[in-house]
C-alpha positions as CSV (number, residue, x, y, z in Angstrom):
1,M,-1.6,-12.2,-12.2
2,R,1.8,-13.7,-12.7
3,T,2.9,-12.7,-16.2
4,S,1.1,-11.6,-19.2
5,T,-1.6,-9.4,-20.3
6,L,-2.6,-12.0,-22.8
7,L,-4.5,-13.9,-20.3
8,L,-5.8,-11.1,-18.3
9,V,-8.1,-12.5,-20.8
10,A,-9.1,-14.9,-18.0
11,L,-7.7,-18.3,-18.8
12,V,-9.3,-19.5,-15.6
13,A,-9.4,-23.1,-14.1
14,P,-12.4,-25.4,-14.2
15,E,-14.8,-27.5,-12.3
16,L,-16.5,-30.2,-14.3
17,L,-19.6,-28.7,-15.8
18,G,-22.6,-30.2,-17.4
19,A,-22.7,-30.9,-21.0
20,Q,-24.5,-27.8,-22.1
21,A,-22.8,-24.5,-21.2
22,P,-24.9,-21.4,-20.7
23,E,-24.7,-18.4,-23.0
24,P,-22.1,-15.8,-22.0
25,R,-23.9,-12.6,-20.8
26,T,-21.1,-10.4,-19.6
27,T,-20.0,-7.7,-22.0
28,G,-16.3,-7.2,-22.8
29,V,-16.2,-4.1,-20.6
30,M,-17.7,-6.0,-17.6
31,F,-15.3,-8.8,-18.3
32,A,-12.4,-6.4,-17.9
33,F,-13.8,-5.1,-14.6
34,E,-14.4,-8.7,-13.3
35,N,-11.0,-9.9,-14.4
36,F,-9.2,-7.0,-12.7
37,A,-11.1,-7.5,-9.5
38,D,-10.4,-11.2,-9.6
39,R,-6.7,-10.5,-10.1
40,Y,-6.2,-8.1,-7.2
41,G,-8.8,-9.7,-4.9
42,S,-7.1,-13.1,-5.2
43,Q,-3.6,-11.6,-4.7
44,L,-4.8,-9.7,-1.6
45,V,-6.2,-12.9,-0.1
46,A,-3.1,-14.9,-0.9
47,A,-0.9,-12.2,0.6
48,F,-2.9,-12.1,3.9
49,E,-2.8,-15.9,4.0
50,A,0.9,-15.9,3.6
51,I,1.7,-13.3,6.3
52,P,2.0,-14.8,9.8
53,E,-0.6,-13.6,12.3
54,S,2.2,-12.4,14.6
55,R,3.0,-9.8,11.9
56,F,-0.5,-8.4,11.5
57,A,0.4,-5.5,13.8
58,Y,3.4,-4.6,11.6
59,K,3.7,-1.2,10.0
60,P,6.9,0.2,8.5
61,T,6.5,3.5,10.3
62,P,4.3,4.7,13.2
63,T,2.1,6.8,10.8
64,Q,1.4,4.0,8.3
65,Q,-1.5,1.4,8.5
66,S,-0.8,-2.0,10.1
67,I,-1.4,-5.2,8.1
68,G,-4.5,-5.9,10.2
69,Y,-5.8,-2.4,9.6
70,I,-5.5,-2.8,5.8
71,A,-7.5,-6.0,6.0
72,Q,-10.4,-4.5,7.9
73,H,-10.3,-1.3,5.8
74,L,-10.6,-3.3,2.6
75,E,-13.6,-5.2,3.9
76,G,-15.5,-2.0,4.7
77,A,-14.5,-0.3,1.5
78,N,-15.5,-3.2,-0.7
79,Y,-19.0,-3.2,0.7
80,V,-19.4,0.6,0.4
81,L,-18.1,0.8,-3.1
82,C,-19.9,-2.2,-4.5
83,Q,-23.2,-1.3,-2.9
84,S,-22.8,2.2,-4.5
85,A,-22.3,0.4,-7.9
86,G,-25.6,-1.3,-7.6
87,G,-25.4,-3.9,-4.9
88,A,-28.1,-4.8,-2.4
89,P,-27.8,-3.2,1.0
90,R,-26.3,-5.6,3.6
91,T,-27.4,-6.1,7.2
92,L,-25.0,-4.5,9.6
93,T,-24.1,-6.0,13.0
94,S,-22.7,-4.5,16.2
95,K,-19.2,-5.6,15.1
96,D,-19.5,-3.3,12.0
97,S,-19.8,-0.2,14.2
98,L,-16.6,-0.9,16.1
99,A,-13.7,1.5,15.6
100,D,-11.3,0.6,12.8
101,T,-8.4,0.4,15.3
102,I,-10.3,-2.3,17.3
103,K,-11.2,-4.3,14.1
104,A,-7.5,-4.1,13.1
105,R,-6.7,-6.3,16.2
106,W,-9.1,-9.0,15.4
107,P,-7.6,-12.5,14.8
108,K,-6.2,-13.2,11.4
109,D,-8.8,-15.8,10.6
110,T,-11.6,-13.3,11.4
111,L,-10.1,-10.6,9.3
112,L,-9.5,-12.9,6.3
113,A,-13.0,-14.5,6.5
114,R,-14.6,-11.1,6.5
115,L,-12.5,-9.8,3.6
116,E,-13.3,-12.9,1.5
117,A,-17.0,-12.4,2.3
118,S,-16.8,-8.8,1.0
119,L,-15.1,-9.9,-2.2
120,R,-17.8,-12.5,-2.8
121,Y,-20.4,-9.8,-2.3
122,C,-18.6,-7.7,-5.0
123,D,-18.4,-10.7,-7.3
124,T,-22.2,-11.0,-7.0
125,V,-22.7,-7.4,-7.8
126,L,-20.5,-7.5,-10.9
127,A,-22.0,-10.7,-12.1
128,R,-25.6,-9.3,-11.9
129,M,-24.6,-6.0,-13.5
130,G,-23.9,-7.4,-17.0
131,S,-22.9,-4.0,-18.4
132,V,-21.7,-0.6,-17.4
133,E,-24.4,1.8,-18.4
134,T,-23.8,5.0,-16.4
135,G,-20.9,7.1,-15.4
136,V,-21.7,6.8,-11.8
137,R,-21.6,3.0,-12.0
138,A,-18.2,3.1,-13.9
139,T,-16.8,5.5,-11.3
140,M,-17.8,3.2,-8.4
141,L,-16.3,0.2,-10.1
142,L,-13.1,2.0,-10.9
143,A,-12.9,3.2,-7.3
144,F,-13.4,-0.3,-6.0
145,E,-10.7,-1.8,-8.3
146,T,-8.1,0.9,-7.8
147,D,-8.5,0.5,-4.1
148,L,-7.8,-3.2,-4.4
149,A,-4.7,-2.5,-6.5
150,E,-3.5,0.3,-4.3
151,H,-3.7,-1.8,-1.1
152,Y,-2.2,-4.9,-2.8
153,S,0.8,-2.7,-3.8
154,Q,1.0,-1.5,-0.2
155,L,0.8,-5.0,1.2
156,A,3.4,-6.2,-1.3
157,S,5.8,-3.5,-0.1
158,Y,5.3,-4.6,3.5
159,M,6.0,-8.2,2.5
160,R,9.3,-7.2,0.9
161,L,10.3,-5.3,4.0
162,L,9.5,-8.5,6.0
163,G,11.7,-10.6,3.7
164,M,8.7,-12.3,2.1
165,T,7.8,-12.7,-1.6
166,P,4.5,-11.2,-2.7
167,P,2.1,-13.5,-4.5
168,S,2.4,-11.6,-7.8
169,A,6.2,-12.4,-7.8
170,V,5.8,-16.1,-7.3
171,P,6.3,-18.1,-10.5
172,P,3.3,-20.0,-11.9
173,A,2.9,-23.5,-10.5
174,K,4.8,-26.2,-12.3
175,H,2.8,-28.6,-14.5
176,T,3.8,-31.8,-16.2
177,P,2.3,-32.1,-19.7
178,I,1.2,-35.4,-21.1
179,A,1.2,-36.5,-24.8
180,L,-2.0,-36.5,-26.7
181,S,-2.5,-37.7,-30.3
182,P,-3.1,-35.2,-33.1
183,S,-6.6,-36.6,-33.5
184,A,-7.4,-36.0,-29.8
185,L,-6.2,-32.4,-30.0
186,S,-8.1,-31.7,-33.2
187,A,-11.4,-32.2,-31.3
188,Y,-10.7,-29.0,-29.4
189,L,-10.0,-26.7,-32.4
190,G,-12.4,-23.8,-32.8
191,V,-13.6,-20.4,-31.6
192,Y,-14.9,-20.1,-28.0
193,E,-16.9,-17.1,-26.8
194,I,-15.8,-15.6,-23.5
195,T,-18.1,-12.6,-24.0
196,P,-20.0,-11.5,-27.1
197,D,-17.0,-9.4,-28.1
198,I,-14.1,-11.4,-26.7
199,T,-13.3,-14.8,-28.2
200,L,-10.6,-17.5,-27.7
201,T,-9.4,-19.2,-30.9
202,V,-7.8,-22.6,-30.4
203,T,-5.6,-23.8,-33.3
204,T,-2.7,-26.2,-33.5
205,R,1.0,-25.7,-34.4
206,D,3.7,-28.4,-34.4
207,G,1.5,-30.9,-32.5
208,T,0.5,-28.4,-29.7
209,L,-2.7,-26.4,-29.1
210,I,-2.3,-22.6,-29.4
211,G,-4.7,-20.2,-27.7
212,Q,-5.2,-16.7,-29.1
213,T,-7.7,-14.3,-27.7
214,T,-9.0,-11.1,-29.2
215,L,-7.1,-9.4,-26.4
216,G,-3.7,-10.9,-27.1
217,G,-1.6,-14.0,-27.4
218,P,-0.7,-16.5,-28.7
219,R,0.0,-19.0,-25.9
220,R,0.7,-22.7,-25.9
221,L,-2.0,-24.8,-24.2
222,L,-0.5,-28.0,-22.8
223,P,-2.5,-31.1,-21.6
224,E,-2.4,-32.4,-18.1
225,S,-5.2,-34.9,-18.9
226,P,-7.3,-35.7,-22.0
227,T,-9.6,-32.7,-21.2
228,E,-7.6,-30.4,-18.9
229,F,-4.9,-28.0,-20.2
230,F,-2.6,-25.4,-18.6
231,V,-1.5,-22.2,-20.2
232,E,2.3,-22.0,-20.7
233,G,3.9,-19.2,-18.7
234,V,0.6,-18.1,-17.0
235,D,-1.1,-19.3,-13.8
236,A,-4.2,-20.3,-15.6
237,G,-5.9,-23.4,-17.1
238,M,-8.9,-24.7,-18.9
239,T,-11.2,-27.7,-19.1
240,F,-12.9,-28.8,-22.3
241,V,-16.6,-29.8,-22.0
242,R,-18.3,-32.5,-24.1
243,D,-22.0,-33.1,-24.6
244,P,-23.5,-36.6,-24.2
245,S,-22.6,-37.4,-27.8
246,G,-18.9,-36.6,-27.2
247,A,-18.8,-33.4,-29.1
248,V,-16.8,-30.5,-27.5
249,T,-19.4,-27.8,-26.8
250,A,-17.5,-25.4,-24.5
251,L,-14.4,-24.9,-22.3
252,V,-14.1,-23.5,-18.8
253,L,-11.3,-21.0,-18.2
254,H,-9.7,-21.0,-14.7
255,Q,-7.8,-18.1,-13.4
256,Y,-7.7,-16.0,-10.2
257,G,-10.1,-18.4,-8.5
258,R,-12.9,-18.0,-11.1
259,D,-14.3,-20.5,-13.5
260,R,-15.7,-18.9,-16.6
261,V,-17.6,-20.8,-19.3
262,A,-16.8,-20.1,-23.0
263,K,-19.2,-21.7,-25.4
264,R,-17.9,-23.1,-28.7
265,R,-19.1,-21.0,-31.6
266,R,-17.4,-22.9,-34.5
């Protein structure tokens, strides 16, 4: 998203969860697919949200796609590619059979709602998949995610031409850290399992929590509350989860609109 590959690792932001976190089921490979889709899917939605509806007919040259056309194309492509990767068939309506040029002129709210629904459908497909076991499935997932990335790049170029800043170029939101005692921080030290082969190790250095994943790091984890932390330099955060006895049992990573449970291993 904003900056680093460290937390492509998905330092994602939390909802309050129950005391006992479920076991991670996603493999490291599927985690990478999910994280890439989250990244570009969320940036596409943010870009469409930022562009005024009056600009949805804009295209830099007569032969290029309009912004509205890109939105409706992505919706259709998401369903086709994710269904090909193993998703359940969806029920089509009369609107789905309309020409792309007509769909491109739908109101912004309609285009955005349908795009978001297609991304949720793909989220469900990836979540149920668990692993990539065949070349066909991997090919469909790669096609889905490269399509997201390609059209985000296209849309970002349009935004620059319109004098707008693409979401990926916006700095992370500003946070104000609070002070926590060393004893409060020590409760969070440990190794947290994002997937069976990807972990986040939380240590402390100079009175600050440090997060290091098996994919990269380290990054400082700064508190906004006794249980909620943000990742320095990255648009991501985490919430630590305690059981009824008060012991820290898990954390929830927040990034790209997804909350991902990582159970404490030690």
